[in-house]
PDB file of N, CA, C and O in Angstrom, chain B, residues numbered from 101:
ATOM      1  N   MET B 101       1.027  -1.291  -0.124  1.00  0.00           N
ATOM      2  CA  MET B 101       0.021   0.748  -0.025  1.00  0.00           C
ATOM      3  C   MET B 101       0.688   1.129  -0.172  1.00  0.00           C
ATOM      4  O   MET B 101       1.755   0.532  -0.314  1.00  0.00           O
ATOM      5  N   ILE B 102       0.562   2.431  -0.249  1.00  0.00           N
ATOM      6  CA  ILE B 102       0.677   3.895  -0.764  1.00  0.00           C
ATOM      7  C   ILE B 102       0.062   4.213   0.201  1.00  0.00           C
ATOM      8  O   ILE B 102      -0.871   3.473   0.513  1.00  0.00           O
ATOM      9  N   LYS B 103       0.284   5.186   0.881  1.00  0.00           N
ATOM     10  CA  LYS B 103      -0.100   5.786   1.641  1.00  0.00           C
ATOM     11  C   LYS B 103      -0.062   7.643   0.610  1.00  0.00           C
ATOM     12  O   LYS B 103       0.877   8.289   0.147  1.00  0.00           O
ATOM     13  N   VAL B 104      -1.423   7.867   0.640  1.00  0.00           N
ATOM     14  CA  VAL B 104      -1.012   9.609   0.085  1.00  0.00           C
ATOM     15  C   VAL B 104      -1.568  10.041   1.053  1.00  0.00           C
ATOM     16  O   VAL B 104      -2.193   9.314   1.825  1.00  0.00           O
ATOM     17  N   VAL B 105      -1.387  11.882   1.260  1.00  0.00           N
ATOM     18  CA  VAL B 105      -1.437  12.530   1.842  1.00  0.00           C
ATOM     19  C   VAL B 105      -2.109  14.245   1.259  1.00  0.00           C
ATOM     20  O   VAL B 105      -1.849  14.395   0.066  1.00  0.00           O
ATOM     21  N   PHE B 106      -2.468  14.817   1.547  1.00  0.00           N
ATOM     22  CA  PHE B 106      -2.851  15.785   0.856  1.00  0.00           C
ATOM     23  C   PHE B 106      -2.815  17.476   1.100  1.00  0.00           C
ATOM     24  O   PHE B 106      -3.908  17.919   1.452  1.00  0.00           O
ATOM     25  N   PHE B 107      -2.051  18.183   1.007  1.00  0.00           N
ATOM     26  CA  PHE B 107      -1.943  19.404   2.268  1.00  0.00           C
ATOM     27  C   PHE B 107      -2.562  20.643   1.569  1.00  0.00           C
ATOM     28  O   PHE B 107      -2.918  20.917   0.423  1.00  0.00           O
ATOM     29  N   ALA B 108      -2.527  21.374   2.974  1.00  0.00           N
ATOM     30  CA  ALA B 108      -3.672  23.165   2.096  1.00  0.00           C
ATOM     31  C   ALA B 108      -4.657  22.672   1.517  1.00  0.00           C
ATOM     32  O   ALA B 108      -5.389  21.688   1.621  1.00  0.00           O
ATOM     33  N   ALA B 109      -4.413  24.379   0.288  1.00  0.00           N
ATOM     34  CA  ALA B 109      -6.114  23.556  -0.182  1.00  0.00           C
ATOM     35  C   ALA B 109      -5.731  22.782  -0.914  1.00  0.00           C
ATOM     36  O   ALA B 109      -6.865  22.652  -1.374  1.00  0.00           O
ATOM     37  N   LEU B 110      -5.277  22.240  -1.376  1.00  0.00           N
ATOM     38  CA  LEU B 110      -5.728  21.039  -2.282  1.00  0.00           C
ATOM     39  C   LEU B 110      -6.008  20.093  -1.395  1.00  0.00           C
ATOM     40  O   LEU B 110      -6.647  19.093  -1.721  1.00  0.00           O
ATOM     41  N   ARG B 111      -5.480  20.337   0.068  1.00  0.00           N
ATOM     42  CA  ARG B 111      -7.239  19.103   1.096  1.00  0.00           C
ATOM     43  C   ARG B 111      -8.039  19.903   1.278  1.00  0.00           C
ATOM     44  O   ARG B 111      -8.315  19.940   2.477  1.00  0.00           O
ATOM     45  N   GLU B 112      -8.792  20.859   0.488  1.00  0.00           N
ATOM     46  CA  GLU B 112      -9.356  21.559   0.911  1.00  0.00           C
ATOM     47  C   GLU B 112     -10.528  21.014  -0.148  1.00  0.00           C
ATOM     48  O   GLU B 112     -11.587  20.411   0.030  1.00  0.00           O
ATOM     49  N   GLN B 113      -9.860  21.495  -1.292  1.00  0.00           N
ATOM     50  CA  GLN B 113     -10.726  21.396  -2.816  1.00  0.00           C
ATOM     51  C   GLN B 113     -11.264  19.990  -2.575  1.00  0.00           C
ATOM     52  O   GLN B 113     -12.482  19.952  -2.749  1.00  0.00           O
ATOM     53  N   LEU B 114     -10.766  18.917  -2.256  1.00  0.00           N
ATOM     54  CA  LEU B 114     -10.528  17.419  -2.666  1.00  0.00           C
ATOM     55  C   LEU B 114     -11.597  17.674  -2.104  1.00  0.00           C
ATOM     56  O   LEU B 114     -12.596  17.795  -2.814  1.00  0.00           O
ATOM     57  N   GLU B 115     -11.723  17.856  -0.431  1.00  0.00           N
ATOM     58  CA  GLU B 115     -12.348  17.573   0.397  1.00  0.00           C
ATOM     59  C   GLU B 115     -12.296  15.762   1.361  1.00  0.00           C
ATOM     60  O   GLU B 115     -13.261  15.048   1.634  1.00  0.00           O
ATOM     61  N   CYS B 116     -10.387  15.441   1.738  1.00  0.00           N
ATOM     62  CA  CYS B 116      -9.922  13.905   1.506  1.00  0.00           C
ATOM     63  C   CYS B 116      -8.283  15.023   2.098  1.00  0.00           C
ATOM     64  O   CYS B 116      -7.836  16.088   1.672  1.00  0.00           O
ATOM     65  N   SER B 117      -7.860  14.140   3.156  1.00  0.00           N
ATOM     66  CA  SER B 117      -7.204  14.551   4.153  1.00  0.00           C
ATOM     67  C   SER B 117      -5.619  13.721   3.725  1.00  0.00           C
ATOM     68  O   SER B 117      -4.448  14.057   3.903  1.00  0.00           O
ATOM     69  N   GLU B 118      -6.346  12.341   3.002  1.00  0.00           N
ATOM     70  CA  GLU B 118      -5.382  10.796   2.814  1.00  0.00           C
ATOM     71  C   GLU B 118      -5.941  10.177   2.279  1.00  0.00           C
ATOM     72  O   GLU B 118      -7.130  10.471   2.157  1.00  0.00           O
ATOM     73  N   LEU B 119      -5.513   9.155   1.743  1.00  0.00           N
ATOM     74  CA  LEU B 119      -6.459   8.274   1.548  1.00  0.00           C
ATOM     75  C   LEU B 119      -4.747   7.014   1.312  1.00  0.00           C
ATOM     76  O   LEU B 119      -3.592   7.439   1.288  1.00  0.00           O
ATOM     77  N   SER B 120      -5.043   5.948   1.216  1.00  0.00           N
ATOM     78  CA  SER B 120      -3.804   4.580   0.652  1.00  0.00           C
ATOM     79  C   SER B 120      -4.206   4.158  -0.507  1.00  0.00           C
ATOM     80  O   SER B 120      -5.411   4.368  -0.647  1.00  0.00           O
ATOM     81  N   LEU B 121      -3.689   3.625  -1.450  1.00  0.00           N
ATOM     82  CA  LEU B 121      -3.685   2.522  -2.396  1.00  0.00           C
ATOM     83  C   LEU B 121      -2.351   1.652  -2.573  1.00  0.00           C
ATOM     84  O   LEU B 121      -1.137   1.835  -2.474  1.00  0.00           O
ATOM     85  N   SER B 122      -3.290   0.532  -2.912  1.00  0.00           N
ATOM     86  CA  SER B 122      -2.520  -0.587  -3.602  1.00  0.00           C
ATOM     87  C   SER B 122      -1.808  -0.050  -4.485  1.00  0.00           C
ATOM     88  O   SER B 122      -2.040   0.786  -5.359  1.00  0.00           O
ATOM     89  N   SER B 123      -0.401  -0.937  -3.989  1.00  0.00           N
ATOM     90  CA  SER B 123       1.335  -0.638  -4.556  1.00  0.00           C
ATOM     91  C   SER B 123       0.898  -0.754  -6.960  1.00  0.00           C
ATOM     92  O   SER B 123       1.290  -0.096  -7.923  1.00  0.00           O
ATOM     93  N   LYS B 124      -0.061  -1.976  -6.775  1.00  0.00           N
ATOM     94  CA  LYS B 124      -0.136  -2.579  -8.194  1.00  0.00           C
ATOM     95  C   LYS B 124      -0.409  -1.387  -8.958  1.00  0.00           C
ATOM     96  O   LYS B 124      -1.130  -0.401  -8.803  1.00  0.00           O
ATOM     97  N   ASN B 125       0.513  -1.854  -9.958  1.00  0.00           N
ATOM     98  CA  ASN B 125       0.015  -0.922 -11.197  1.00  0.00           C
ATOM     99  C   ASN B 125       1.172   0.630 -11.579  1.00  0.00           C
ATOM    100  O   ASN B 125       1.347   1.357 -12.556  1.00  0.00           O
ATOM    101  N   ILE B 126       1.747   0.533 -10.147  1.00  0.00           N
ATOM    102  CA  ILE B 126       2.194   1.778  -9.472  1.00  0.00           C
ATOM    103  C   ILE B 126       3.507   2.204  -9.619  1.00  0.00           C
ATOM    104  O   ILE B 126       4.058   2.220  -8.518  1.00  0.00           O
ATOM    105  N   THR B 127       4.439   2.652 -10.775  1.00  0.00           N
ATOM    106  CA  THR B 127       5.791   2.801 -10.290  1.00  0.00           C
ATOM    107  C   THR B 127       6.657   3.761 -10.150  1.00  0.00           C
ATOM    108  O   THR B 127       7.823   3.476  -9.875  1.00  0.00           O
ATOM    109  N   THR B 128       6.133   5.479 -10.360  1.00  0.00           N
ATOM    110  CA  THR B 128       6.493   5.931 -10.221  1.00  0.00           C
ATOM    111  C   THR B 128       5.523   7.448  -9.457  1.00  0.00           C
ATOM    112  O   THR B 128       4.357   7.256  -9.113  1.00  0.00           O
ATOM    113  N   VAL B 129       5.960   8.406  -9.333  1.00  0.00           N
ATOM    114  CA  VAL B 129       4.482   9.308  -8.730  1.00  0.00           C
ATOM    115  C   VAL B 129       4.123   9.766  -9.595  1.00  0.00           C
ATOM    116  O   VAL B 129       3.050  10.307  -9.326  1.00  0.00           O
ATOM    117  N   ALA B 130       4.668  10.039 -11.632  1.00  0.00           N
ATOM    118  CA  ALA B 130       3.469   9.776 -12.492  1.00  0.00           C
ATOM    119  C   ALA B 130       1.901   8.966 -12.361  1.00  0.00           C
ATOM    120  O   ALA B 130       0.727   9.317 -12.244  1.00  0.00           O
ATOM    121  N   ASP B 131       2.737   7.560 -12.470  1.00  0.00           N
ATOM    122  CA  ASP B 131       1.386   7.420 -12.636  1.00  0.00           C
ATOM    123  C   ASP B 131       0.685   6.824 -11.635  1.00  0.00           C
ATOM    124  O   ASP B 131      -0.107   5.883 -11.697  1.00  0.00           O
ATOM    125  N   LEU B 132       1.252   7.811 -10.210  1.00  0.00           N
ATOM    126  CA  LEU B 132       0.053   7.801  -9.086  1.00  0.00           C
ATOM    127  C   LEU B 132      -1.018   8.871  -8.826  1.00  0.00           C
ATOM    128  O   LEU B 132      -2.072   8.961  -8.196  1.00  0.00           O
ATOM    129  N   LYS B 133       0.053   9.936  -9.917  1.00  0.00           N
ATOM    130  CA  LYS B 133      -0.943  11.234  -9.916  1.00  0.00           C
ATOM    131  C   LYS B 133      -1.748  10.181 -11.145  1.00  0.00           C
ATOM    132  O   LYS B 133      -2.860   9.845 -10.738  1.00  0.00           O
ATOM    133  N   ASN B 134      -1.469   9.715 -12.279  1.00  0.00           N
ATOM    134  CA  ASN B 134      -2.594   9.998 -13.124  1.00  0.00           C
ATOM    135  C   ASN B 134      -3.809   8.954 -13.454  1.00  0.00           C
ATOM    136  O   ASN B 134      -4.838   8.774 -14.106  1.00  0.00           O
ATOM    137  N   GLN B 135      -2.659   8.262 -12.251  1.00  0.00           N
ATOM    138  CA  GLN B 135      -4.237   6.980 -11.688  1.00  0.00           C
ATOM    139  C   GLN B 135      -5.702   7.803 -10.870  1.00  0.00           C
ATOM    140  O   GLN B 135      -6.864   7.478 -11.111  1.00  0.00           O
ATOM    141  N   LEU B 136      -5.225   9.069  -9.739  1.00  0.00           N
ATOM    142  CA  LEU B 136      -5.421  10.289  -9.038  1.00  0.00           C
ATOM    143  C   LEU B 136      -6.779  10.988  -9.985  1.00  0.00           C
ATOM    144  O   LEU B 136      -7.970  11.190  -9.747  1.00  0.00           O
ATOM    145  N   ALA B 137      -6.027  11.179 -10.959  1.00  0.00           N
ATOM    146  CA  ALA B 137      -6.795  12.401 -11.542  1.00  0.00           C
ATOM    147  C   ALA B 137      -7.530  11.204 -12.298  1.00  0.00           C
ATOM    148  O   ALA B 137      -7.694  11.851 -13.332  1.00  0.00           O
ATOM    149  N   SER B 138      -8.061  10.056 -12.575  1.00  0.00           N
ATOM    150  CA  SER B 138      -8.924   9.114 -13.368  1.00  0.00           C
ATOM    151  C   SER B 138     -10.768   9.064 -12.425  1.00  0.00           C
ATOM    152  O   SER B 138     -11.921   8.965 -12.847  1.00  0.00           O
ATOM    153  N   LYS B 139      -9.988   9.228 -10.677  1.00  0.00           N
ATOM    154  CA  LYS B 139     -11.242   9.498 -10.478  1.00  0.00           C
ATOM    155  C   LYS B 139     -12.223  10.025 -10.353  1.00  0.00           C
ATOM    156  O   LYS B 139     -13.156   9.364  -9.898  1.00  0.00           O
ATOM    157  N   ASN B 140     -12.530  12.059 -10.855  1.00  0.00           N
ATOM    158  CA  ASN B 140     -13.231  12.766 -11.707  1.00  0.00           C
ATOM    159  C   ASN B 140     -12.544  13.784 -11.461  1.00  0.00           C
ATOM    160  O   ASN B 140     -11.703  14.011 -10.591  1.00  0.00           O
ATOM    161  N   GLN B 141     -13.400  15.035 -13.170  1.00  0.00           N
ATOM    162  CA  GLN B 141     -12.710  15.638 -13.621  1.00  0.00           C
ATOM    163  C   GLN B 141     -11.381  16.848 -12.160  1.00  0.00           C
ATOM    164  O   GLN B 141     -10.164  17.011 -12.236  1.00  0.00           O
ATOM    165  N   GLN B 142     -12.366  17.390 -11.092  1.00  0.00           N
ATOM    166  CA  GLN B 142     -11.801  17.790 -10.343  1.00  0.00           C
ATOM    167  C   GLN B 142     -10.933  17.879  -9.986  1.00  0.00           C
ATOM    168  O   GLN B 142     -10.268  18.913  -9.949  1.00  0.00           O
ATOM    169  N   TRP B 143     -10.540  16.480  -9.473  1.00  0.00           N
ATOM    170  CA  TRP B 143      -9.244  15.231  -9.596  1.00  0.00           C
ATOM    171  C   TRP B 143      -8.492  15.817 -10.752  1.00  0.00           C
ATOM    172  O   TRP B 143      -7.547  16.557 -10.478  1.00  0.00           O
ATOM    173  N   GLN B 144      -8.685  15.663 -11.588  1.00  0.00           N
ATOM    174  CA  GLN B 144      -8.260  15.833 -13.650  1.00  0.00           C
ATOM    175  C   GLN B 144      -7.544  16.929 -13.293  1.00  0.00           C
ATOM    176  O   GLN B 144      -6.430  17.133 -13.776  1.00  0.00           O
ATOM    177  N   THR B 145      -8.042  17.649 -12.514  1.00  0.00           N
ATOM    178  CA  THR B 145      -7.735  19.302 -13.552  1.00  0.00           C
ATOM    179  C   THR B 145      -6.775  19.919 -12.340  1.00  0.00           C
ATOM    180  O   THR B 145      -6.038  20.866 -12.615  1.00  0.00           O
ATOM    181  N   LEU B 146      -6.798  19.224 -10.645  1.00  0.00           N
ATOM    182  CA  LEU B 146      -5.897  19.413  -9.395  1.00  0.00           C
ATOM    183  C   LEU B 146      -4.626  18.841 -10.203  1.00  0.00           C
ATOM    184  O   LEU B 146      -3.626  19.520 -10.435  1.00  0.00           O
ATOM    185  N   PHE B 147      -4.831  17.243 -10.679  1.00  0.00           N
ATOM    186  CA  PHE B 147      -2.874  15.822 -11.005  1.00  0.00           C
ATOM    187  C   PHE B 147      -2.777  16.361 -12.202  1.00  0.00           C
ATOM    188  O   PHE B 147      -2.228  15.539 -12.935  1.00  0.00           O
ATOM    189  N   ASN B 148      -3.003  17.209 -12.699  1.00  0.00           N
ATOM    190  CA  ASN B 148      -2.542  17.857 -14.112  1.00  0.00           C
ATOM    191  C   ASN B 148      -1.865  18.709 -13.882  1.00  0.00           C
ATOM    192  O   ASN B 148      -0.772  18.864 -14.425  1.00  0.00           O
ATOM    193  N   ASN B 149      -2.371  19.491 -12.993  1.00  0.00           N
ATOM    194  CA  ASN B 149      -1.382  21.217 -12.907  1.00  0.00           C
ATOM    195  C   ASN B 149       0.271  21.070 -12.894  1.00  0.00           C
ATOM    196  O   ASN B 149       0.852  20.812 -11.839  1.00  0.00           O
ATOM    197  N   THR B 150       0.917  21.236 -14.023  1.00  0.00           N
ATOM    198  CA  THR B 150       2.538  20.886 -13.558  1.00  0.00           C
ATOM    199  C   THR B 150       3.105  21.856 -12.358  1.00  0.00           C
ATOM    200  O   THR B 150       4.311  21.655 -12.218  1.00  0.00           O
ATOM    201  N   SER B 151       2.754  22.542 -11.731  1.00  0.00           N
ATOM    202  CA  SER B 151       2.807  22.921 -10.209  1.00  0.00           C
ATOM    203  C   SER B 151       2.816  22.316  -9.234  1.00  0.00           C
ATOM    204  O   SER B 151       3.214  22.737  -8.148  1.00  0.00           O
ATOM    205  N   LEU B 152       2.439  21.381  -9.432  1.00  0.00           N
ATOM    206  CA  LEU B 152       2.174  21.354  -8.219  1.00  0.00           C
ATOM    207  C   LEU B 152       3.328  19.823  -6.918  1.00  0.00           C
ATOM    208  O   LEU B 152       4.048  18.847  -6.705  1.00  0.00           O
ATOM    209  N   LEU B 153       2.988  20.291  -6.778  1.00  0.00           N
ATOM    210  CA  LEU B 153       4.992  19.534  -5.774  1.00  0.00           C
ATOM    211  C   LEU B 153       4.046  18.535  -5.154  1.00  0.00           C
ATOM    212  O   LEU B 153       2.862  18.448  -4.829  1.00  0.00           O
ATOM    213  N   SER B 154       5.577  17.555  -5.151  1.00  0.00           N
ATOM    214  CA  SER B 154       5.281  16.037  -4.337  1.00  0.00           C
ATOM    215  C   SER B 154       6.132  15.529  -3.610  1.00  0.00           C
ATOM    216  O   SER B 154       7.080  15.498  -4.395  1.00  0.00           O
ATOM    217  N   ALA B 155       6.569  15.022  -2.502  1.00  0.00           N
ATOM    218  CA  ALA B 155       6.954  14.377  -1.682  1.00  0.00           C
ATOM    219  C   ALA B 155       6.929  12.849  -1.198  1.00  0.00           C
ATOM    220  O   ALA B 155       5.996  12.372  -0.550  1.00  0.00           O
ATOM    221  N   VAL B 156       8.002  12.186  -1.570  1.00  0.00           N
ATOM    222  CA  VAL B 156       8.280  10.927  -0.574  1.00  0.00           C
ATOM    223  C   VAL B 156       8.261  10.527   0.336  1.00  0.00           C
ATOM    224  O   VAL B 156       9.413  10.105   0.240  1.00  0.00           O
ATOM    225  N   ASN B 157       7.851  10.082   1.696  1.00  0.00           N
ATOM    226  CA  ASN B 157       8.770   9.988   2.377  1.00  0.00           C
ATOM    227  C   ASN B 157       9.302  11.472   2.930  1.00  0.00           C
ATOM    228  O   ASN B 157      10.243  11.293   3.704  1.00  0.00           O
ATOM    229  N   HIS B 158       8.990  12.823   2.767  1.00  0.00           N
ATOM    230  CA  HIS B 158       9.270  13.639   3.520  1.00  0.00           C
ATOM    231  C   HIS B 158      10.480  13.657   3.095  1.00  0.00           C
ATOM    232  O   HIS B 158      11.383  13.956   3.876  1.00  0.00           O
ATOM    233  N   GLU B 159      10.827  13.238   1.348  1.00  0.00           N
ATOM    234  CA  GLU B 159      11.609  14.673   0.667  1.00  0.00           C
ATOM    235  C   GLU B 159      10.966  14.916  -0.644  1.00  0.00           C
ATOM    236  O   GLU B 159      10.164  14.315  -1.359  1.00  0.00           O
ATOM    237  N   MET B 160      11.638  16.051  -0.684  1.00  0.00           N
ATOM    238  CA  MET B 160      10.414  16.568  -2.437  1.00  0.00           C
ATOM    239  C   MET B 160      11.609  15.644  -3.550  1.00  0.00           C
ATOM    240  O   MET B 160      12.744  15.183  -3.675  1.00  0.00           O
ATOM    241  N   VAL B 161      10.125  15.874  -4.227  1.00  0.00           N
ATOM    242  CA  VAL B 161      10.851  14.824  -5.598  1.00  0.00           C
ATOM    243  C   VAL B 161      10.009  14.996  -6.701  1.00  0.00           C
ATOM    244  O   VAL B 161       9.022  15.730  -6.652  1.00  0.00           O
ATOM    245  N   ASP B 162      10.374  14.295  -7.802  1.00  0.00           N
ATOM    246  CA  ASP B 162       9.919  14.539  -9.823  1.00  0.00           C
ATOM    247  C   ASP B 162       8.725  13.981  -9.520  1.00  0.00           C
ATOM    248  O   ASP B 162       8.406  13.628  -8.384  1.00  0.00           O
ATOM    249  N   ASN B 163       8.007  13.878 -10.552  1.00  0.00           N
ATOM    250  CA  ASN B 163       6.893  13.059 -11.771  1.00  0.00           C
ATOM    251  C   ASN B 163       8.198  11.421 -11.900  1.00  0.00           C
ATOM    252  O   ASN B 163       7.737  10.363 -12.329  1.00  0.00           O
ATOM    253  N   GLU B 164       9.166  11.474 -11.628  1.00  0.00           N
ATOM    254  CA  GLU B 164       9.978  10.310 -12.087  1.00  0.00           C
ATOM    255  C   GLU B 164      10.765   9.877 -10.744  1.00  0.00           C
ATOM    256  O   GLU B 164      11.935   9.590 -10.493  1.00  0.00           O
ATOM    257  N   GLN B 165       9.362   9.982  -9.875  1.00  0.00           N
ATOM    258  CA  GLN B 165      10.582   9.370  -8.198  1.00  0.00           C
ATOM    259  C   GLN B 165      10.079   8.207  -8.975  1.00  0.00           C
ATOM    260  O   GLN B 165       8.993   8.172  -9.554  1.00  0.00           O
ATOM    261  N   HIS B 166      11.004   7.218  -8.933  1.00  0.00           N
ATOM    262  CA  HIS B 166       9.799   6.000  -7.793  1.00  0.00           C
ATOM    263  C   HIS B 166       9.334   4.811  -6.193  1.00  0.00           C
ATOM    264  O   HIS B 166       9.943   4.403  -5.204  1.00  0.00           O
ATOM    265  N   LEU B 167       8.231   4.697  -6.643  1.00  0.00           N
ATOM    266  CA  LEU B 167       7.693   5.017  -5.438  1.00  0.00           C
ATOM    267  C   LEU B 167       7.929   3.131  -5.472  1.00  0.00           C
ATOM    268  O   LEU B 167       8.288   2.459  -6.438  1.00  0.00           O
ATOM    269  N   LYS B 168       7.390   2.390  -3.300  1.00  0.00           N
ATOM    270  CA  LYS B 168       6.885   0.992  -3.554  1.00  0.00           C
ATOM    271  C   LYS B 168       6.557   1.437  -2.407  1.00  0.00           C
ATOM    272  O   LYS B 168       6.691   2.516  -1.830  1.00  0.00           O
ATOM    273  N   SER B 169       5.657  -0.542  -1.915  1.00  0.00           N
ATOM    274  CA  SER B 169       4.651  -0.412  -1.086  1.00  0.00           C
ATOM    275  C   SER B 169       5.264   0.530   0.459  1.00  0.00           C
ATOM    276  O   SER B 169       6.413   0.951   0.321  1.00  0.00           O
ATOM    277  N   GLY B 170       4.771   0.767   1.463  1.00  0.00           N
ATOM    278  CA  GLY B 170       4.762   1.149   2.373  1.00  0.00           C
ATOM    279  C   GLY B 170       5.387   3.386   2.068  1.00  0.00           C
ATOM    280  O   GLY B 170       5.525   4.283   2.899  1.00  0.00           O
ATOM    281  N   ASP B 171       5.590   3.378   0.326  1.00  0.00           N
ATOM    282  CA  ASP B 171       5.741   4.939   1.026  1.00  0.00           C
ATOM    283  C   ASP B 171       4.513   5.206   0.973  1.00  0.00           C
ATOM    284  O   ASP B 171       3.494   4.558   0.735  1.00  0.00           O
ATOM    285  N   GLU B 172       4.940   7.104   1.433  1.00  0.00           N
ATOM    286  CA  GLU B 172       4.091   8.036   1.608  1.00  0.00           C
ATOM    287  C   GLU B 172       4.086   9.125   1.051  1.00  0.00           C
ATOM    288  O   GLU B 172       4.381  10.101   1.742  1.00  0.00           O
ATOM    289  N   VAL B 173       3.897   9.235   0.247  1.00  0.00           N
ATOM    290  CA  VAL B 173       3.757   9.922  -0.997  1.00  0.00           C
ATOM    291  C   VAL B 173       3.210  11.727  -0.491  1.00  0.00           C
ATOM    292  O   VAL B 173       2.597  11.600   0.569  1.00  0.00           O
ATOM    293  N   ALA B 174       3.253  13.203  -0.899  1.00  0.00           N
ATOM    294  CA  ALA B 174       2.591  14.319  -0.013  1.00  0.00           C
ATOM    295  C   ALA B 174       2.777  14.827  -1.608  1.00  0.00           C
ATOM    296  O   ALA B 174       3.612  14.722  -2.506  1.00  0.00           O
ATOM    297  N   PHE B 175       0.790  15.764  -1.267  1.00  0.00           N
ATOM    298  CA  PHE B 175       1.045  16.787  -2.953  1.00  0.00           C
ATOM    299  C   PHE B 175       0.293  17.813  -1.810  1.00  0.00           C
ATOM    300  O   PHE B 175      -0.387  17.736  -0.787  1.00  0.00           O
ATOM    301  N   PHE B 176       0.932  18.875  -2.761  1.00  0.00           N
ATOM    302  CA  PHE B 176       0.454  19.967  -2.111  1.00  0.00           C
ATOM    303  C   PHE B 176       1.225  21.357  -3.213  1.00  0.00           C
ATOM    304  O   PHE B 176       2.169  21.616  -3.959  1.00  0.00           O
ATOM    305  N   PRO B 177      -0.032  21.903  -2.596  1.00  0.00           N
ATOM    306  CA  PRO B 177       0.292  22.957  -4.143  1.00  0.00           C
ATOM    307  C   PRO B 177       1.417  24.522  -4.277  1.00  0.00           C
ATOM    308  O   PRO B 177       1.618  25.134  -3.228  1.00  0.00           O
ATOM    309  N   PRO B 178       1.858  24.877  -5.162  1.00  0.00           N
ATOM    310  CA  PRO B 178       3.022  25.294  -4.476  1.00  0.00           C
ATOM    311  C   PRO B 178       2.724  26.491  -3.905  1.00  0.00           C
ATOM    312  O   PRO B 178       1.717  27.164  -4.123  1.00  0.00           O
ATOM    313  N   VAL B 179       3.959  26.830  -2.896  1.00  0.00           N
ATOM    314  CA  VAL B 179       4.036  27.771  -1.983  1.00  0.00           C
ATOM    315  C   VAL B 179       4.199  29.066  -2.054  1.00  0.00           C
ATOM    316  O   VAL B 179       5.405  29.215  -1.857  1.00  0.00           O
ATOM    317  N   THR B 180       3.845  29.834  -2.173  1.00  0.00           N
ATOM    318  CA  THR B 180       4.570  31.981  -2.309  1.00  0.00           C
ATOM    319  C   THR B 180       4.681  31.710  -0.672  1.00  0.00           C
ATOM    320  O   THR B 180       4.427  30.941   0.255  1.00  0.00           O
ATOM    321  N   GLY B 181       5.488  33.448  -1.233  1.00  0.00           N
ATOM    322  CA  GLY B 181       5.845  33.942  -0.032  1.00  0.00           C
ATOM    323  C   GLY B 181       7.566  35.328  -0.061  1.00  0.00           C
ATOM    324  O   GLY B 181       8.535  35.356  -0.819  1.00  0.00           O
ATOM    325  N   GLY B 182       7.338  35.864   0.652  1.00  0.00           N
ATOM    326  CA  GLY B 182       8.221  36.939   0.470  1.00  0.00           C
ATOM    327  C   GLY B 182       8.711  37.004   1.774  1.00  0.00           C
ATOM    328  O   GLY B 182       9.553  37.850   2.076  1.00  0.00           O
TER     329      GLY B 182
END
């Protein structure tokens, strides 16, 4: 299983803070995003956003990061500040 957590405005937009998915057929963050995007139109819009940030086991990663069972993947919108 892969634990998926959502932060900040993303959590509010999805009305979901976390979920668990089977790691079968998910080998990269890109695969995970594609699977999440297939849920419905709102999820598709959010997970096709190229500025969406992701972390695996508390480390920032890109879409090519490989995943394995037991990983925690976090998604959050880009952070701005000054």
